[in-house]
matplotlib code that plots the C-alpha trace (Angstrom):
import matplotlib.pyplot as plt

x = [-37.4, -35.0, -32.5, -28.6, -27.0, -23.1, -20.9, -17.3, -14.5, -12.4, -13.1, -10.4, -10.7, -12.1, -14.3, -15.9, -16.0, -18.1, -20.1, -21.3, -21.8, -24.0, -25.8, -27.3, -28.3, -30.3, -28.1, -28.0, -24.1, -22.5, -19.0, -16.4, -13.4, -11.0, -9.3, -11.2, -11.2, -10.9, -7.3, -4.8, -2.0, 0.1, -0.5, -1.7, -2.2, -6.0, -6.2, -8.8, -9.2, -10.7, -12.2, -14.5, -14.9, -16.6, -18.6, -20.6, -22.3, -22.9, -21.2, -21.7, -19.1, -16.2, -17.1, -16.6, -13.0, -12.6, -13.2, -10.2, -7.5, -5.3, -5.8, -3.1, -2.6, 1.1, 3.9, 7.7, 10.6, 13.9, 17.5, 18.8, 21.0, 17.9, 17.9, 14.2, 13.6, 10.1, 7.3, 3.9, 0.6, -2.6, -4.6, -6.1, -7.7, -9.1, -10.8, -12.1, -12.8, -13.0, -10.5, -6.4, -4.9, -5.7, -3.2, -4.6, -4.0, -5.0, -6.6, -8.6, -9.7, -11.2, -13.0, -14.5, -15.5, -16.6, -18.9, -20.5, -21.3, -23.9, -22.5, -22.0, -18.8, -18.5, -14.9, -13.7, -14.9, -12.1, -13.1, -11.5, -13.3, -15.3, -17.2, -17.9, -21.5, -21.2, -21.0, -18.2, -17.3, -15.6, -13.2, -15.7, -17.4, -20.4, -21.6, -23.0, -24.6, -24.9, -24.9, -22.2, -18.4, -16.0, -12.3, -11.3, -9.0, -5.5, -2.4, -2.5, -6.4, -8.0, -10.7, -7.8, -6.2, -9.4, -10.5, -6.9, -4.4, -1.5, 0.8, -1.2, -2.5, 1.3, 2.9, 5.8, 7.3, 10.9, 10.5, 10.9, 11.7, 11.4, 10.0, 7.2, 6.2, 3.9, 5.8, 3.6, 4.6, 8.2, 8.6, 8.6, 4.9, 4.1, 1.2, 2.0, 3.9, 7.6, 9.3, 13.2, 15.8, 18.3, 21.0, 18.8, 15.7, 13.2, 11.6, 7.9, 6.8, 2.8, 1.0, -1.9, -4.7, -4.0, -0.6, 1.0, 3.5, 3.6, 6.9, 7.6, 11.7, 12.7, 15.6, 17.2, 14.6, 17.1, 17.2, 15.1, 16.2, 17.9, 17.8, 22.2, 22.5, 19.8, 18.3, 18.0, 14.2, 14.1, 16.4, 13.9, 10.9, 12.2, 13.0, 9.9, 8.1, 7.3, 8.1, 4.9, 4.0, 7.3, 6.5, 8.8, 7.6, 8.0, 6.0, 5.5, 3.7, 2.4, 1.6, -2.2, -4.0, -6.9, -9.4, -9.2, -12.5, -14.6, -18.7, -20.0, -16.5, -14.5, -11.7, -10.6, -7.5, -4.9, -6.5, -6.6, -3.4, -1.1, 1.1, 4.2, 3.9, 6.1, 3.1, 0.4, -2.1, -2.6, -5.7, -7.0, -7.1, -9.4, -11.7, -11.6, -12.2, -15.1, -17.1, -16.7, -17.3, -20.7, -22.1, -21.3, -23.7, -26.1, -26.4, -26.8, -29.2, -26.8, -24.2, -22.0, -22.1, -21.2, -18.4, -16.6, -17.5, -15.7, -12.5, -12.5, -13.0, -10.2, -7.0, -6.0, -6.1, -4.7, -1.9, -0.5, -0.3, 1.3, 4.1, 4.2, 4.8, 7.8, 9.5, 9.1, 10.6, 13.6, 14.5, 14.5, 16.4, 19.4, 22.8, 22.5, 25.6, 23.6, 19.7, 20.1, 22.0, 19.7, 16.3, 18.0, 17.9, 14.5, 12.5, 10.1, 6.8, 8.0, 7.9, 5.6, 3.1, 4.8, 3.8, 0.4, -1.1, -2.8, -4.3, -6.3, -10.1, -11.0, -13.5, -17.1, -16.2, -15.4]
y = [-23.0, -22.5, -19.6, -20.8, -21.2, -20.4, -20.3, -18.1, -18.3, -15.5, -11.6, -11.1, -9.9, -12.8, -13.7, -10.2, -10.0, -13.5, -12.6, -9.0, -10.9, -13.9, -11.3, -9.6, -12.7, -13.3, -15.9, -16.2, -15.6, -16.2, -14.5, -16.0, -14.6, -15.4, -12.6, -10.1, -7.2, -7.1, -7.7, -4.9, -4.8, -2.4, -2.0, -3.5, -3.5, -4.2, -5.0, -5.2, -8.7, -8.2, -5.2, -6.6, -9.3, -6.9, -4.9, -8.4, -8.4, -4.6, -1.2, -0.3, -3.1, -1.7, 1.9, 1.3, -0.2, 3.3, 5.6, 4.1, 3.9, 5.5, 4.8, 5.0, 4.1, 3.5, 1.4, 1.5, -1.6, 0.6, -0.8, 1.0, 2.9, 4.9, 3.0, 2.8, -1.0, -0.6, 1.6, -0.2, 2.1, 0.4, 3.3, 0.4, -1.0, 2.2, 2.5, -0.7, -1.5, 2.0, 1.2, 0.1, 0.1, 0.5, 1.5, 0.5, -0.6, -4.1, -2.3, 0.5, -2.4, -4.8, -2.0, -0.8, -4.4, -5.4, -1.9, -2.7, -6.5, -5.8, -8.6, -8.4, -10.5, -12.9, -12.0, -14.4, -17.1, -19.9, -22.6, -25.9, -28.5, -28.8, -32.1, -32.5, -32.5, -28.7, -28.6, -26.0, -26.2, -23.6, -23.1, -22.5, -25.8, -23.9, -26.1, -24.6, -25.9, -24.7, -26.0, -24.6, -23.6, -21.9, -21.6, -18.0, -17.9, -17.5, -19.2, -21.5, -22.1, -24.1, -25.8, -26.7, -28.6, -29.9, -31.5, -32.8, -35.5, -33.9, -32.1, -31.3, -28.0, -26.6, -24.3, -26.2, -23.1, -21.6, -18.3, -14.9, -12.8, -8.9, -5.7, -3.1, -0.2, 3.0, 6.3, 9.4, 13.1, 13.8, 10.9, 10.9, 10.8, 8.6, 8.6, 5.1, 2.1, 1.8, -1.8, -1.1, -3.8, -3.5, -5.3, -8.0, -8.1, -5.8, -2.8, -1.8, 1.3, 2.2, 5.6, 5.8, 7.5, 10.2, 11.6, 8.4, 5.8, 2.2, 0.3, -3.2, -4.8, -8.0, -8.0, -9.9, -10.1, -10.0, -6.4, -3.4, -1.9, 1.1, 1.5, 1.1, 0.2, 1.6, 5.0, 8.1, 7.6, 4.3, 5.7, 8.6, 6.2, 4.0, 7.3, 8.6, 5.6, 5.4, 1.8, 1.1, 1.0, -0.9, -5.1, -7.6, -10.1, -13.6, -14.9, -18.7, -20.4, -23.6, -25.5, -25.9, -29.2, -30.0, -30.5, -28.3, -29.4, -32.1, -32.4, -29.2, -27.3, -25.8, -23.1, -19.6, -17.6, -18.3, -21.0, -22.7, -21.7, -19.3, -17.2, -15.1, -11.9, -10.9, -10.3, -8.7, -10.8, -12.7, -10.1, -10.2, -14.0, -14.1, -12.0, -13.4, -16.9, -15.2, -14.3, -17.3, -19.2, -16.9, -17.2, -20.8, -21.4, -18.9, -20.2, -24.1, -25.6, -28.1, -26.8, -29.4, -29.6, -26.0, -26.2, -28.9, -26.9, -24.1, -25.5, -27.6, -24.0, -22.2, -24.6, -24.0, -19.9, -20.4, -22.8, -20.4, -17.4, -19.5, -20.5, -16.9, -15.5, -18.0, -17.3, -13.4, -14.5, -16.7, -13.6, -10.9, -12.7, -13.6, -11.5, -7.6, -8.3, -10.7, -10.0, -6.4, -6.5, -9.2, -7.3, -4.4, -6.7, -7.9, -6.9, -4.1, -4.9, -8.2, -7.9, -5.7, -8.7, -11.0, -8.7, -7.6, -10.9, -12.3, -8.8, -9.3, -10.3, -13.6, -14.0, -14.2, -10.7, -9.0]
z = [-78.0, -74.6, -74.5, -74.5, -71.9, -71.6, -69.2, -70.4, -68.0, -68.6, -68.2, -70.7, -74.1, -75.5, -73.1, -73.0, -76.6, -76.9, -73.9, -76.0, -78.9, -77.6, -75.6, -78.8, -79.8, -76.2, -74.9, -71.5, -70.4, -67.2, -67.0, -64.4, -63.2, -60.8, -60.2, -57.9, -60.3, -64.2, -65.5, -66.1, -68.7, -71.1, -75.2, -77.7, -81.8, -82.6, -86.4, -89.0, -88.6, -84.8, -85.6, -88.7, -86.1, -83.5, -86.1, -87.5, -84.4, -84.1, -85.0, -81.1, -80.4, -82.2, -81.4, -78.1, -79.0, -81.1, -78.1, -76.0, -78.9, -80.9, -84.6, -87.0, -91.0, -91.1, -89.9, -90.5, -90.1, -89.0, -88.3, -84.9, -87.0, -88.7, -91.8, -92.9, -94.1, -95.7, -95.0, -94.4, -95.9, -94.3, -95.8, -98.3, -94.9, -94.2, -97.4, -97.5, -93.8, -92.1, -89.7, -90.2, -86.9, -83.2, -80.7, -77.1, -73.4, -72.6, -69.4, -71.6, -74.0, -71.4, -69.5, -73.0, -73.9, -70.7, -70.8, -74.2, -73.8, -71.3, -69.2, -65.7, -64.3, -61.2, -59.9, -57.0, -58.9, -59.4, -61.7, -60.5, -62.7, -65.7, -67.4, -70.9, -69.9, -69.3, -65.6, -63.8, -60.0, -58.4, -55.7, -52.7, -54.1, -55.8, -59.4, -62.2, -65.6, -68.7, -72.6, -73.6, -71.3, -72.7, -71.7, -72.2, -69.4, -71.0, -71.1, -68.0, -68.4, -65.9, -68.3, -70.4, -67.9, -66.7, -70.3, -72.0, -70.1, -68.3, -70.5, -73.2, -71.3, -70.8, -73.2, -74.9, -76.9, -75.9, -73.9, -74.8, -72.8, -73.1, -71.4, -71.9, -70.9, -71.3, -71.4, -70.1, -70.8, -72.1, -74.2, -77.7, -79.3, -82.4, -84.6, -86.0, -85.2, -85.6, -85.6, -84.6, -85.3, -82.6, -80.5, -78.9, -81.1, -81.7, -80.4, -81.0, -80.5, -80.5, -79.8, -77.7, -76.8, -74.4, -75.9, -74.3, -76.2, -75.5, -76.4, -75.9, -76.5, -76.9, -74.1, -71.3, -68.3, -65.5, -64.9, -66.5, -69.7, -70.2, -74.0, -74.0, -77.9, -79.1, -80.3, -78.8, -79.3, -77.8, -75.1, -74.2, -74.3, -71.6, -69.3, -69.6, -68.3, -64.9, -62.8, -62.3, -66.0, -67.2, -67.0, -67.5, -70.2, -70.6, -73.4, -74.7, -77.5, -78.3, -81.7, -81.8, -81.5, -84.1, -81.4, -78.5, -76.5, -75.9, -75.5, -74.6, -73.7, -75.7, -75.8, -77.5, -77.7, -75.7, -73.7, -77.0, -79.0, -77.3, -80.2, -80.0, -80.0, -82.8, -85.6, -83.0, -83.1, -79.7, -78.6, -82.0, -82.6, -79.8, -80.6, -84.2, -82.3, -80.4, -83.4, -85.2, -82.4, -81.7, -85.3, -85.1, -81.8, -83.4, -86.7, -85.8, -83.8, -82.0, -79.6, -79.8, -83.4, -83.3, -81.0, -83.2, -86.4, -84.8, -83.8, -87.4, -88.8, -86.7, -86.8, -90.2, -89.5, -86.2, -87.3, -90.0, -87.4, -84.7, -87.6, -89.1, -85.8, -85.2, -88.5, -87.5, -84.4, -85.7, -88.1, -85.3, -83.2, -85.9, -84.6, -85.5, -88.1, -90.0, -89.5, -90.5, -94.0, -94.7, -93.9, -95.6, -98.9, -98.6, -101.5, -100.8, -98.8, -98.5, -94.6, -94.5, -96.1, -93.4, -90.4, -91.3, -93.6, -90.3, -89.9, -92.8, -91.9, -92.5, -95.6, -92.9, -91.7, -94.9]

ax = plt.figure().add_subplot(projection="3d")
ax.plot(x, y, z, "-o")
ax.set_aspect("equal")
plt.show()
């Protein structure tokens, strides 16, 4: 039987994870990336659902992430005045799966997955056209063919645009503006993950390897934040963040479609189902997608049937996570005078379950 030929458009987290998974089952994988280098980015949470997806294809894939990440086994939700709304003990995951939460920069994670995948990336390879028969055309006119084409090229996916009618490719949700940064020496150090309810939404604070601290803040995007109205800790983090490590951010989502591919083509991660970052699952869902897709391609003899099975198997999961992320955004964006008393009276653990439920591994990876 001939080797499965796979083209992955996009050398991001999901695409690199998928490439490594398929390479371990002797697939012939080509990764196309329109940029001239691996993508850069700031921080993110890497939860057990993503970790167990990687581990199902070999302990070395998860170990590669561990080497660049900061582990944590607790999280807190607090008001800006210092009142602790809930403490979230994640040690149950550590006991059951050997991993709870990991704080990591996007850049470090992409680098680790690229190294462990064993698949070289073709840079400056911009996809401009895809057919459902599996033919890919690049901006320079080169054409490539494969048994399967995967669009892992993010929210503005060129693969999605090529396969779907006009209007179906664009995110439709309202923009969620904010800022994020990585504080270096001089900033407070965190052993876990804090979510602080403040004047413009929430600020998340996450410990990273190398005594760095990642933070994100829901705030107007017209000017860099100074921490006004936030706690002293948040102000210190902003002050300790170099200008080149502070980015303006604007996130949008889109309700998942029941089918997001056609013929020999499908999508994963943000290309298929972008969600708001309120549950910290964007990158993790992409890795989870990769695991499910790789298993279907390996276990089913018909690549096209495997793609449709993957899409069907993922729809309910990603839709629930999309809706949960939206509900949390609605709560976070309430006026503080309404929101803070409300969250302070929520039964103990309910907010924590809302935040962590999506991070529980799906059944086939437990």
